[in-house]
N, CA, C and O atoms as a CHARMM CRD file, in Angstrom:
* protein
*
  332
    1    1 MET  N     -1.10300 -27.30800  17.59300 PROA 1      0.00000
    2    1 MET  CA    -0.08700 -26.35000  16.77900 PROA 1      0.00000
    3    1 MET  C     -0.75400 -25.35600  16.59200 PROA 1      0.00000
    4    1 MET  O     -0.47700 -24.28900  17.14000 PROA 1      0.00000
    5    2 THR  N     -2.22500 -25.57800  15.41200 PROA 2      0.00000
    6    2 THR  CA    -3.09400 -24.48400  15.30200 PROA 2      0.00000
    7    2 THR  C     -3.46500 -23.56500  16.01800 PROA 2      0.00000
    8    2 THR  O     -3.42900 -22.35800  15.77800 PROA 2      0.00000
    9    3 THR  N     -3.96600 -24.28700  17.24200 PROA 3      0.00000
   10    3 THR  CA    -4.68400 -23.70900  18.24500 PROA 3      0.00000
   11    3 THR  C     -3.35300 -22.59100  18.96800 PROA 3      0.00000
   12    3 THR  O     -3.72800 -21.44300  19.20600 PROA 3      0.00000
   13    4 VAL  N     -2.11200 -22.88400  19.24000 PROA 4      0.00000
   14    4 VAL  CA    -1.69900 -22.23400  19.70300 PROA 4      0.00000
   15    4 VAL  C     -0.85600 -20.71900  18.64700 PROA 4      0.00000
   16    4 VAL  O     -0.30400 -19.68500  19.02400 PROA 4      0.00000
   17    5 VAL  N     -1.03500 -21.08400  17.76000 PROA 5      0.00000
   18    5 VAL  CA    -0.78300 -20.01300  16.50800 PROA 5      0.00000
   19    5 VAL  C     -1.96900 -18.99400  17.16200 PROA 5      0.00000
   20    5 VAL  O     -1.81000 -18.03900  17.92300 PROA 5      0.00000
   21    6 ALA  N     -3.12200 -19.50700  16.62900 PROA 6      0.00000
   22    6 ALA  CA    -4.03700 -19.19800  16.89100 PROA 6      0.00000
   23    6 ALA  C     -4.28600 -18.13800  17.96300 PROA 6      0.00000
   24    6 ALA  O     -4.64000 -16.97000  17.80600 PROA 6      0.00000
   25    7 ILE  N     -3.98200 -18.91000  19.26200 PROA 7      0.00000
   26    7 ILE  CA    -4.20200 -18.01500  20.41500 PROA 7      0.00000
   27    7 ILE  C     -3.17500 -16.73200  20.65100 PROA 7      0.00000
   28    7 ILE  O     -3.49500 -15.60100  21.01400 PROA 7      0.00000
   29    8 PHE  N     -1.88400 -17.22100  20.34800 PROA 8      0.00000
   30    8 PHE  CA    -0.72100 -16.01100  20.24900 PROA 8      0.00000
   31    8 PHE  C     -1.17800 -15.03100  18.96600 PROA 8      0.00000
   32    8 PHE  O     -1.20800 -13.90400  19.46100 PROA 8      0.00000
   33    9 MET  N     -1.45400 -14.95300  17.90700 PROA 9      0.00000
   34    9 MET  CA    -2.16800 -14.17400  17.40200 PROA 9      0.00000
   35    9 MET  C     -3.50300 -13.42200  17.99100 PROA 9      0.00000
   36    9 MET  O     -3.66300 -12.20200  17.97700 PROA 9      0.00000
   37   10 GLU  N     -4.21300 -14.15800  18.39000 PROA 10     0.00000
   38   10 GLU  CA    -5.33400 -13.28000  18.88300 PROA 10     0.00000
   39   10 GLU  C     -5.01000 -12.31400  20.40000 PROA 10     0.00000
   40   10 GLU  O     -5.72800 -11.37100  20.73200 PROA 10     0.00000
   41   11 GLY  N     -3.83600 -12.76200  21.16900 PROA 11     0.00000
   42   11 GLY  CA    -3.30300 -12.07600  21.87900 PROA 11     0.00000
   43   11 GLY  C     -2.86800 -10.97400  21.57700 PROA 11     0.00000
   44   11 GLY  O     -3.23400 -10.01200  22.25300 PROA 11     0.00000
   45   12 VAL  N     -1.85200 -10.75700  20.34700 PROA 12     0.00000
   46   12 VAL  CA    -1.67600  -9.49000  19.94200 PROA 12     0.00000
   47   12 VAL  C     -2.58800  -8.35200  19.19400 PROA 12     0.00000
   48   12 VAL  O     -2.41600  -7.13400  19.14600 PROA 12     0.00000
   49   13 ALA  N     -3.73400  -9.26200  18.56500 PROA 13     0.00000
   50   13 ALA  CA    -4.61900  -8.32500  18.05400 PROA 13     0.00000
   51   13 ALA  C     -5.44200  -7.60100  19.11200 PROA 13     0.00000
   52   13 ALA  O     -5.98200  -6.50500  18.96400 PROA 13     0.00000
   53   14 LEU  N     -5.46300  -8.37900  20.21900 PROA 14     0.00000
   54   14 LEU  CA    -6.79600  -7.91700  21.47700 PROA 14     0.00000
   55   14 LEU  C     -6.20500  -6.69600  22.10100 PROA 14     0.00000
   56   14 LEU  O     -6.90100  -6.02800  22.86400 PROA 14     0.00000
   57   15 GLN  N     -4.70100  -6.27800  21.77600 PROA 15     0.00000
   58   15 GLN  CA    -4.49900  -5.23700  22.77800 PROA 15     0.00000
   59   15 GLN  C     -5.00600  -3.92900  21.99000 PROA 15     0.00000
   60   15 GLN  O     -4.66800  -2.91700  22.60500 PROA 15     0.00000
   61   16 THR  N     -5.51400  -3.73100  21.14700 PROA 16     0.00000
   62   16 THR  CA    -6.27800  -2.44700  20.77500 PROA 16     0.00000
   63   16 THR  C     -7.95900  -3.09100  20.35200 PROA 16     0.00000
   64   16 THR  O     -8.64700  -2.40300  19.59700 PROA 16     0.00000
   65   17 ALA  N     -8.38300  -4.09900  20.76200 PROA 17     0.00000
   66   17 ALA  CA    -9.88800  -4.44800  20.36400 PROA 17     0.00000
   67   17 ALA  C    -10.62300  -4.20200  21.48800 PROA 17     0.00000
   68   17 ALA  O    -10.30800  -4.21200  22.67800 PROA 17     0.00000
   69   18 THR  N    -11.74900  -3.95700  20.87000 PROA 18     0.00000
   70   18 THR  CA   -13.05300  -3.45900  21.84300 PROA 18     0.00000
   71   18 THR  C    -13.49500  -4.68700  22.46100 PROA 18     0.00000
   72   18 THR  O    -13.29100  -5.78700  21.94800 PROA 18     0.00000
   73   19 ALA  N    -14.09900  -4.51400  23.55600 PROA 19     0.00000
   74   19 ALA  CA   -15.13400  -6.00100  24.03100 PROA 19     0.00000
   75   19 ALA  C    -15.43900  -6.80600  23.34700 PROA 19     0.00000
   76   19 ALA  O    -15.01500  -7.95700  23.24600 PROA 19     0.00000
   77   20 SER  N    -16.52200  -6.06300  22.58700 PROA 20     0.00000
   78   20 SER  CA   -17.44600  -7.01000  21.52400 PROA 20     0.00000
   79   20 SER  C    -16.34400  -7.68400  20.75800 PROA 20     0.00000
   80   20 SER  O    -16.20800  -8.89600  20.92400 PROA 20     0.00000
   81   21 ASP  N    -15.44100  -6.96400  19.83700 PROA 21     0.00000
   82   21 ASP  CA   -14.42200  -7.36000  19.31700 PROA 21     0.00000
   83   21 ASP  C    -13.81000  -8.62700  19.83900 PROA 21     0.00000
   84   21 ASP  O    -13.89100  -9.69100  19.22500 PROA 21     0.00000
   85   22 ALA  N    -13.11600  -8.46400  21.14100 PROA 22     0.00000
   86   22 ALA  CA   -12.54900  -9.48300  21.66200 PROA 22     0.00000
   87   22 ALA  C    -13.53800 -10.92600  21.83100 PROA 22     0.00000
   88   22 ALA  O    -13.08800 -12.05400  21.62500 PROA 22     0.00000
   89   23 ALA  N    -15.02400 -10.63000  22.26300 PROA 23     0.00000
   90   23 ALA  CA   -15.50300 -11.94300  22.34500 PROA 23     0.00000
   91   23 ALA  C    -16.10800 -12.51400  20.89300 PROA 23     0.00000
   92   23 ALA  O    -16.25300 -13.73200  20.78800 PROA 23     0.00000
   93   24 VAL  N    -16.33800 -11.94600  20.16400 PROA 24     0.00000
   94   24 VAL  CA   -16.06800 -12.43000  18.57500 PROA 24     0.00000
   95   24 VAL  C    -14.81800 -13.34200  18.20600 PROA 24     0.00000
   96   24 VAL  O    -14.71500 -14.40000  17.58600 PROA 24     0.00000
   97   25 THR  N    -13.88400 -12.47500  18.85800 PROA 25     0.00000
   98   25 THR  CA   -12.47200 -13.35700  18.32400 PROA 25     0.00000
   99   25 THR  C    -12.52600 -14.54300  19.27500 PROA 25     0.00000
  100   25 THR  O    -12.16500 -15.60400  18.76500 PROA 25     0.00000
  101   26 PHE  N    -12.85700 -14.58300  20.39900 PROA 26     0.00000
  102   26 PHE  CA   -12.59800 -15.92700  21.07000 PROA 26     0.00000
  103   26 PHE  C    -13.42200 -16.79300  21.12300 PROA 26     0.00000
  104   26 PHE  O    -13.26500 -17.93700  21.54800 PROA 26     0.00000
  105   27 ALA  N    -14.61300 -16.18800  20.58200 PROA 27     0.00000
  106   27 ALA  CA   -15.84300 -17.36000  20.15800 PROA 27     0.00000
  107   27 ALA  C    -15.69700 -18.05100  19.16400 PROA 27     0.00000
  108   27 ALA  O    -16.16000 -19.19000  19.09800 PROA 27     0.00000
  109   28 SER  N    -14.84600 -17.33700  17.95200 PROA 28     0.00000
  110   28 SER  CA   -14.46300 -17.83800  16.58700 PROA 28     0.00000
  111   28 SER  C    -13.47200 -18.70700  16.64100 PROA 28     0.00000
  112   28 SER  O    -13.56800 -19.53400  15.73500 PROA 28     0.00000
  113   29 GLU  N    -12.34700 -18.89700  17.48900 PROA 29     0.00000
  114   29 GLU  CA   -11.38100 -19.20300  17.70800 PROA 29     0.00000
  115   29 GLU  C    -11.56200 -20.79900  17.12800 PROA 29     0.00000
  116   29 GLU  O    -10.65000 -21.20100  16.40500 PROA 29     0.00000
  117   30 PRO  N    -12.62200 -21.66600  17.39300 PROA 30     0.00000
  118   30 PRO  CA   -12.06000 -22.95300  16.98600 PROA 30     0.00000
  119   30 PRO  C    -12.58100 -23.25300  15.39900 PROA 30     0.00000
  120   30 PRO  O    -12.35000 -24.26000  14.72900 PROA 30     0.00000
  121   31 VAL  N    -13.24500 -22.22700  15.07500 PROA 31     0.00000
  122   31 VAL  CA   -13.65200 -22.07200  13.51400 PROA 31     0.00000
  123   31 VAL  C    -12.31700 -22.14100  12.97900 PROA 31     0.00000
  124   31 VAL  O    -11.90800 -23.12200  12.35900 PROA 31     0.00000
  125   32 TRP  N    -11.39000 -20.74300  13.29400 PROA 32     0.00000
  126   32 TRP  CA   -10.27600 -20.44000  12.50100 PROA 32     0.00000
  127   32 TRP  C     -9.03800 -21.91600  12.85600 PROA 32     0.00000
  128   32 TRP  O     -8.26400 -22.28000  11.97100 PROA 32     0.00000
  129   33 ALA  N     -9.05900 -22.51800  14.08900 PROA 33     0.00000
  130   33 ALA  CA    -8.36100 -23.37800  14.15600 PROA 33     0.00000
  131   33 ALA  C     -8.48300 -24.54900  13.28500 PROA 33     0.00000
  132   33 ALA  O     -7.62500 -25.15000  12.63800 PROA 33     0.00000
  133   34 SER  N     -9.64100 -24.72200  13.40400 PROA 34     0.00000
  134   34 SER  CA   -10.20800 -25.96400  12.33500 PROA 34     0.00000
  135   34 SER  C     -9.73800 -25.79900  11.11300 PROA 34     0.00000
  136   34 SER  O     -9.09400 -26.71600  10.60300 PROA 34     0.00000
  137   35 LEU  N     -9.97000 -24.59900  10.41400 PROA 35     0.00000
  138   35 LEU  CA    -9.76000 -23.88300   8.91500 PROA 35     0.00000
  139   35 LEU  C     -8.27400 -23.99200   8.75700 PROA 35     0.00000
  140   35 LEU  O     -7.87000 -24.45000   7.68900 PROA 35     0.00000
  141   36 PHE  N     -7.36600 -23.62200   9.70900 PROA 36     0.00000
  142   36 PHE  CA    -6.05900 -23.81700  10.05700 PROA 36     0.00000
  143   36 PHE  C     -5.49000 -24.98300   9.67400 PROA 36     0.00000
  144   36 PHE  O     -4.50500 -25.11600   8.94700 PROA 36     0.00000
  145   37 GLY  N     -6.20900 -25.90800  10.23800 PROA 37     0.00000
  146   37 GLY  CA    -5.83700 -26.84100  10.67300 PROA 37     0.00000
  147   37 GLY  C     -6.03900 -27.83400   9.12300 PROA 37     0.00000
  148   37 GLY  O     -5.16200 -28.50300   8.57600 PROA 37     0.00000
  149   38 ALA  N     -7.27100 -27.67700   8.74600 PROA 38     0.00000
  150   38 ALA  CA    -7.55600 -27.99400   7.45000 PROA 38     0.00000
  151   38 ALA  C     -6.33100 -27.57200   6.04300 PROA 38     0.00000
  152   38 ALA  O     -5.81500 -28.26500   5.16600 PROA 38     0.00000
  153   39 TRP  N     -6.26000 -26.48800   6.30900 PROA 39     0.00000
  154   39 TRP  CA    -5.27300 -25.49300   5.31800 PROA 39     0.00000
  155   39 TRP  C     -3.81000 -26.00900   5.15900 PROA 39     0.00000
  156   39 TRP  O     -3.27700 -26.16000   4.06000 PROA 39     0.00000
  157   40 LEU  N     -3.21600 -26.26200   6.34300 PROA 40     0.00000
  158   40 LEU  CA    -1.69100 -26.33800   6.84300 PROA 40     0.00000
  159   40 LEU  C     -1.20000 -27.90600   7.09300 PROA 40     0.00000
  160   40 LEU  O     -0.19600 -28.50900   6.71500 PROA 40     0.00000
  161   41 LEU  N     -2.01000 -28.18700   7.65900 PROA 41     0.00000
  162   41 LEU  CA    -2.23000 -29.68100   8.47800 PROA 41     0.00000
  163   41 LEU  C     -2.80600 -31.06600   7.63700 PROA 41     0.00000
  164   41 LEU  O     -2.51200 -32.25800   7.72400 PROA 41     0.00000
  165   42 HSD  N     -3.86400 -30.23700   6.70400 PROA 42     0.00000
  166   42 HSD  CA    -4.40800 -31.26500   5.32300 PROA 42     0.00000
  167   42 HSD  C     -5.33300 -32.13000   6.63600 PROA 42     0.00000
  168   42 HSD  O     -5.36700 -33.36000   6.68600 PROA 42     0.00000
  169   43 GLU  N     -5.92200 -31.37900   7.47100 PROA 43     0.00000
  170   43 GLU  CA    -6.91800 -32.34900   7.86500 PROA 43     0.00000
  171   43 GLU  C     -8.17500 -32.18400   7.59700 PROA 43     0.00000
  172   43 GLU  O     -8.68400 -31.10800   7.28200 PROA 43     0.00000
  173   44 GLN  N     -9.00000 -33.71800   7.75500 PROA 44     0.00000
  174   44 GLN  CA   -10.29700 -33.70600   6.83100 PROA 44     0.00000
  175   44 GLN  C    -11.11800 -33.03000   8.30400 PROA 44     0.00000
  176   44 GLN  O    -10.96700 -33.11600   9.52200 PROA 44     0.00000
  177   45 LEU  N    -12.19500 -32.22100   7.19700 PROA 45     0.00000
  178   45 LEU  CA   -13.44400 -31.73500   8.07300 PROA 45     0.00000
  179   45 LEU  C    -14.29800 -32.50100   7.51500 PROA 45     0.00000
  180   45 LEU  O    -14.19500 -32.88300   6.34900 PROA 45     0.00000
  181   46 GLY  N    -15.46000 -32.88000   8.48500 PROA 46     0.00000
  182   46 GLY  CA   -16.62400 -33.56200   8.08200 PROA 46     0.00000
  183   46 GLY  C    -17.68400 -32.73700   7.86400 PROA 46     0.00000
  184   46 GLY  O    -17.45300 -31.60600   8.29200 PROA 46     0.00000
  185   47 ILE  N    -18.94600 -32.88400   7.27600 PROA 47     0.00000
  186   47 ILE  CA   -19.88500 -32.37500   7.39300 PROA 47     0.00000
  187   47 ILE  C    -20.45600 -31.57600   9.25500 PROA 47     0.00000
  188   47 ILE  O    -20.87400 -30.43500   9.45500 PROA 47     0.00000
  189   48 ASN  N    -20.29000 -32.44700  10.05600 PROA 48     0.00000
  190   48 ASN  CA   -20.51400 -31.53400  11.41100 PROA 48     0.00000
  191   48 ASN  C    -19.64500 -30.86900  11.61000 PROA 48     0.00000
  192   48 ASN  O    -19.90100 -29.99300  12.43700 PROA 48     0.00000
  193   49 SER  N    -18.30400 -30.85700  11.07800 PROA 49     0.00000
  194   49 SER  CA   -17.52100 -29.36300  11.42900 PROA 49     0.00000
  195   49 SER  C    -17.99400 -28.36200  10.78000 PROA 49     0.00000
  196   49 SER  O    -18.22900 -27.26900  11.29600 PROA 49     0.00000
  197   50 TYR  N    -18.19000 -28.67500   9.48100 PROA 50     0.00000
  198   50 TYR  CA   -19.05500 -26.97500   8.79000 PROA 50     0.00000
  199   50 TYR  C    -19.99700 -27.01300   9.62400 PROA 50     0.00000
  200   50 TYR  O    -19.77000 -26.14300  10.46400 PROA 50     0.00000
  201   51 ILE  N    -21.00600 -27.59300   9.86700 PROA 51     0.00000
  202   51 ILE  CA   -22.52800 -26.94800  10.39300 PROA 51     0.00000
  203   51 ILE  C    -22.14800 -26.32300  12.08100 PROA 51     0.00000
  204   51 ILE  O    -22.51100 -25.25700  12.57800 PROA 51     0.00000
  205   52 GLY  N    -21.43100 -27.24700  12.59400 PROA 52     0.00000
  206   52 GLY  CA   -20.55000 -26.37300  13.81300 PROA 52     0.00000
  207   52 GLY  C    -20.03000 -25.39400  13.79600 PROA 52     0.00000
  208   52 GLY  O    -20.47500 -24.52600  14.54800 PROA 52     0.00000
  209   53 GLY  N    -18.90000 -25.08700  12.97100 PROA 53     0.00000
  210   53 GLY  CA   -19.05100 -23.95500  12.18500 PROA 53     0.00000
  211   53 GLY  C    -19.56300 -22.93500  11.96900 PROA 53     0.00000
  212   53 GLY  O    -19.27200 -21.92000  12.60200 PROA 53     0.00000
  213   54 ALA  N    -20.53000 -22.97000  10.93200 PROA 54     0.00000
  214   54 ALA  CA   -21.53000 -22.07200  10.61500 PROA 54     0.00000
  215   54 ALA  C    -22.29200 -21.95700  11.69700 PROA 54     0.00000
  216   54 ALA  O    -22.83200 -20.87200  11.48400 PROA 54     0.00000
  217   55 ILE  N    -22.70100 -22.33900  12.71100 PROA 55     0.00000
  218   55 ILE  CA   -23.33000 -22.22200  14.06500 PROA 55     0.00000
  219   55 ILE  C    -22.68200 -21.24800  14.62700 PROA 55     0.00000
  220   55 ILE  O    -23.10800 -20.12500  14.89700 PROA 55     0.00000
  221   56 ILE  N    -21.57300 -21.71600  14.81200 PROA 56     0.00000
  222   56 ILE  CA   -20.60800 -20.59500  15.94900 PROA 56     0.00000
  223   56 ILE  C    -20.46200 -19.50100  15.06800 PROA 56     0.00000
  224   56 ILE  O    -20.46300 -18.48400  15.76200 PROA 56     0.00000
  225   57 LEU  N    -20.32500 -19.19400  13.76400 PROA 57     0.00000
  226   57 LEU  CA   -20.23700 -17.97200  13.29000 PROA 57     0.00000
  227   57 LEU  C    -21.29600 -17.10100  13.23700 PROA 57     0.00000
  228   57 LEU  O    -21.10700 -15.90000  13.42900 PROA 57     0.00000
  229   58 ALA  N    -22.53000 -17.60300  12.97200 PROA 58     0.00000
  230   58 ALA  CA   -23.50700 -17.16400  12.98200 PROA 58     0.00000
  231   58 ALA  C    -24.29600 -16.45100  14.32900 PROA 58     0.00000
  232   58 ALA  O    -25.08500 -15.50600  14.35500 PROA 58     0.00000
  233   59 ALA  N    -23.67200 -17.42700  15.59600 PROA 59     0.00000
  234   59 ALA  CA   -23.65200 -16.58800  16.68700 PROA 59     0.00000
  235   59 ALA  C    -22.82200 -15.62300  17.17300 PROA 59     0.00000
  236   59 ALA  O    -22.93000 -14.96000  18.20500 PROA 59     0.00000
  237   60 CYS  N    -22.08800 -15.61200  16.43300 PROA 60     0.00000
  238   60 CYS  CA   -20.97500 -14.31900  16.79100 PROA 60     0.00000
  239   60 CYS  C    -21.45800 -13.42200  15.82500 PROA 60     0.00000
  240   60 CYS  O    -21.48500 -12.24700  16.19000 PROA 60     0.00000
  241   61 PHE  N    -21.89600 -13.69900  14.54500 PROA 61     0.00000
  242   61 PHE  CA   -22.63300 -12.43500  14.02000 PROA 61     0.00000
  243   61 PHE  C    -23.72600 -11.35500  14.77800 PROA 61     0.00000
  244   61 PHE  O    -23.74900 -10.12400  14.78100 PROA 61     0.00000
  245   62 ILE  N    -24.71000 -12.46900  15.48200 PROA 62     0.00000
  246   62 ILE  CA   -25.81700 -12.18400  15.97000 PROA 62     0.00000
  247   62 ILE  C    -25.29300 -11.50100  17.06300 PROA 62     0.00000
  248   62 ILE  O    -25.97500 -10.53600  17.40700 PROA 62     0.00000
  249   63 GLY  N    -24.04100 -11.76400  17.87100 PROA 63     0.00000
  250   63 GLY  CA   -24.15100 -11.12700  19.23400 PROA 63     0.00000
  251   63 GLY  C    -23.21900  -9.60300  18.74100 PROA 63     0.00000
  252   63 GLY  O    -23.31300  -8.60400  19.45400 PROA 63     0.00000
  253   64 ALA  N    -22.35200  -9.58700  17.47300 PROA 64     0.00000
  254   64 ALA  CA   -21.71400  -8.59700  16.88600 PROA 64     0.00000
  255   64 ALA  C    -22.82800  -7.48300  16.66000 PROA 64     0.00000
  256   64 ALA  O    -22.70800  -6.34000  17.10100 PROA 64     0.00000
  257   65 VAL  N    -24.03600  -7.97400  15.85200 PROA 65     0.00000
  258   65 VAL  CA   -24.97200  -6.96200  15.14500 PROA 65     0.00000
  259   65 VAL  C    -25.64800  -6.54600  16.67800 PROA 65     0.00000
  260   65 VAL  O    -25.97600  -5.35900  16.68400 PROA 65     0.00000
  261   66 GLY  N    -25.89200  -7.15800  17.79700 PROA 66     0.00000
  262   66 GLY  CA   -26.48900  -6.66800  18.74500 PROA 66     0.00000
  263   66 GLY  C    -26.22000  -5.74400  19.51300 PROA 66     0.00000
  264   66 GLY  O    -26.99700  -4.97700  20.08100 PROA 66     0.00000
  265   67 ASP  N    -24.57500  -5.81700  19.57000 PROA 67     0.00000
  266   67 ASP  CA   -23.68900  -4.97000  20.48800 PROA 67     0.00000
  267   67 ASP  C    -23.63800  -3.25000  19.25400 PROA 67     0.00000
  268   67 ASP  O    -23.48200  -2.07600  19.59100 PROA 67     0.00000
  269   68 VAL  N    -23.76200  -3.61600  18.40900 PROA 68     0.00000
  270   68 VAL  CA   -23.76400  -2.38900  17.36200 PROA 68     0.00000
  271   68 VAL  C    -24.99800  -1.58800  17.42600 PROA 68     0.00000
  272   68 VAL  O    -25.00700  -0.36400  17.29100 PROA 68     0.00000
  273   69 MET  N    -26.24800  -2.46000  17.67700 PROA 69     0.00000
  274   69 MET  CA   -27.50300  -2.00200  17.73100 PROA 69     0.00000
  275   69 MET  C    -27.37600  -1.10200  19.01500 PROA 69     0.00000
  276   69 MET  O    -27.36200   0.12900  18.99700 PROA 69     0.00000
  277   70 ALA  N    -27.28000  -1.93900  20.18900 PROA 70     0.00000
  278   70 ALA  CA   -27.42200  -1.12600  21.43500 PROA 70     0.00000
  279   70 ALA  C    -26.34200  -0.00500  21.72900 PROA 70     0.00000
  280   70 ALA  O    -26.58300   0.78600  22.64100 PROA 70     0.00000
  281   71 GLN  N    -24.77600   0.14600  20.76900 PROA 71     0.00000
  282   71 GLN  CA   -24.23600   1.34600  20.60200 PROA 71     0.00000
  283   71 GLN  C    -24.74600   2.39700  20.00300 PROA 71     0.00000
  284   71 GLN  O    -24.55100   3.56800  20.32800 PROA 71     0.00000
  285   72 ASN  N    -25.51000   1.94400  18.98000 PROA 72     0.00000
  286   72 ASN  CA   -26.25100   3.09600  18.15400 PROA 72     0.00000
  287   72 ASN  C    -27.13000   3.48600  19.06200 PROA 72     0.00000
  288   72 ASN  O    -26.90500   4.66900  19.31700 PROA 72     0.00000
  289   73 LYS  N    -28.27600   2.95900  19.85300 PROA 73     0.00000
  290   73 LYS  CA   -29.32700   3.24600  20.73000 PROA 73     0.00000
  291   73 LYS  C    -28.74400   4.21100  21.63200 PROA 73     0.00000
  292   73 LYS  O    -29.33500   5.22000  22.01800 PROA 73     0.00000
  293   74 ASP  N    -27.38400   3.82800  22.01300 PROA 74     0.00000
  294   74 ASP  CA   -26.99300   4.59200  23.11800 PROA 74     0.00000
  295   74 ASP  C    -26.71300   6.12300  22.88200 PROA 74     0.00000
  296   74 ASP  O    -27.10300   7.01100  23.64100 PROA 74     0.00000
  297   75 GLU  N    -25.81400   6.36200  21.46000 PROA 75     0.00000
  298   75 GLU  CA   -25.72600   7.03800  21.12500 PROA 75     0.00000
  299   75 GLU  C    -26.70300   8.10500  20.84700 PROA 75     0.00000
  300   75 GLU  O    -26.65400   9.20900  21.39000 PROA 75     0.00000
  301   76 THR  N    -27.57900   7.75400  20.00000 PROA 76     0.00000
  302   76 THR  CA   -29.10500   8.34600  19.99100 PROA 76     0.00000
  303   76 THR  C    -29.50200   8.82300  21.21400 PROA 76     0.00000
  304   76 THR  O    -29.35300  10.03500  21.36600 PROA 76     0.00000
  305   77 THR  N    -30.06400   8.07200  22.31800 PROA 77     0.00000
  306   77 THR  CA   -30.24400   8.56800  23.37400 PROA 77     0.00000
  307   77 THR  C    -29.52200   9.47700  24.15900 PROA 77     0.00000
  308   77 THR  O    -30.01600  10.11600  25.08800 PROA 77     0.00000
  309   78 GLU  N    -28.26200   9.54400  23.76300 PROA 78     0.00000
  310   78 GLU  CA   -26.92000  10.75500  24.31300 PROA 78     0.00000
  311   78 GLU  C    -27.25100  12.04400  23.33800 PROA 78     0.00000
  312   78 GLU  O    -27.10500  13.18300  23.78100 PROA 78     0.00000
  313   79 ASN  N    -27.67100  11.82700  22.08500 PROA 79     0.00000
  314   79 ASN  CA   -27.85200  13.52800  21.56900 PROA 79     0.00000
  315   79 ASN  C    -29.13000  13.87800  21.40400 PROA 79     0.00000
  316   79 ASN  O    -29.43100  14.91800  20.81800 PROA 79     0.00000
  317   80 LEU  N    -30.15900  12.91500  21.98100 PROA 80     0.00000
  318   80 LEU  CA   -31.51500  14.28400  22.22400 PROA 80     0.00000
  319   80 LEU  C    -31.22400  14.98900  23.44700 PROA 80     0.00000
  320   80 LEU  O    -30.59200  14.57200  24.41800 PROA 80     0.00000
  321   81 THR  N    -31.80100  16.17700  23.26400 PROA 81     0.00000
  322   81 THR  CA   -31.78600  17.47700  24.31300 PROA 81     0.00000
  323   81 THR  C    -33.07400  17.50400  24.53000 PROA 81     0.00000
  324   81 THR  O    -33.98500  17.40700  23.70900 PROA 81     0.00000
  325   82 PRO  N    -33.13500  17.68500  26.05900 PROA 82     0.00000
  326   82 PRO  CA   -34.34100  18.09100  26.35300 PROA 82     0.00000
  327   82 PRO  C    -35.06200  19.08400  26.11400 PROA 82     0.00000
  328   82 PRO  O    -34.24800  19.98900  25.92700 PROA 82     0.00000
  329   83 LEU  N    -36.26800  19.57600  25.97800 PROA 83     0.00000
  330   83 LEU  CA   -37.27200  20.72000  25.38900 PROA 83     0.00000
  331   83 LEU  C    -37.45300  21.64300  26.61200 PROA 83     0.00000
  332   83 LEU  O    -38.16900  22.64100  26.53200 PROA 83     0.00000
């Protein structure tokens, strides 16, 4: 049930999202499904769940930072004018 709700909400939100935002959203879906399952259905999460979730979120953060850095580099390159 939680996965269905998460995917539906992702579909609504992705209508206006960029490609990198969409990638982070889909990559972090298992984390959000687990958290909502624990919250709404009182599912028990073990230490492996928390470690796995932290790894997924760290990977999403690293990917997002890489995209922002690449975008800033492209904008800086475009703003340079030849002498």
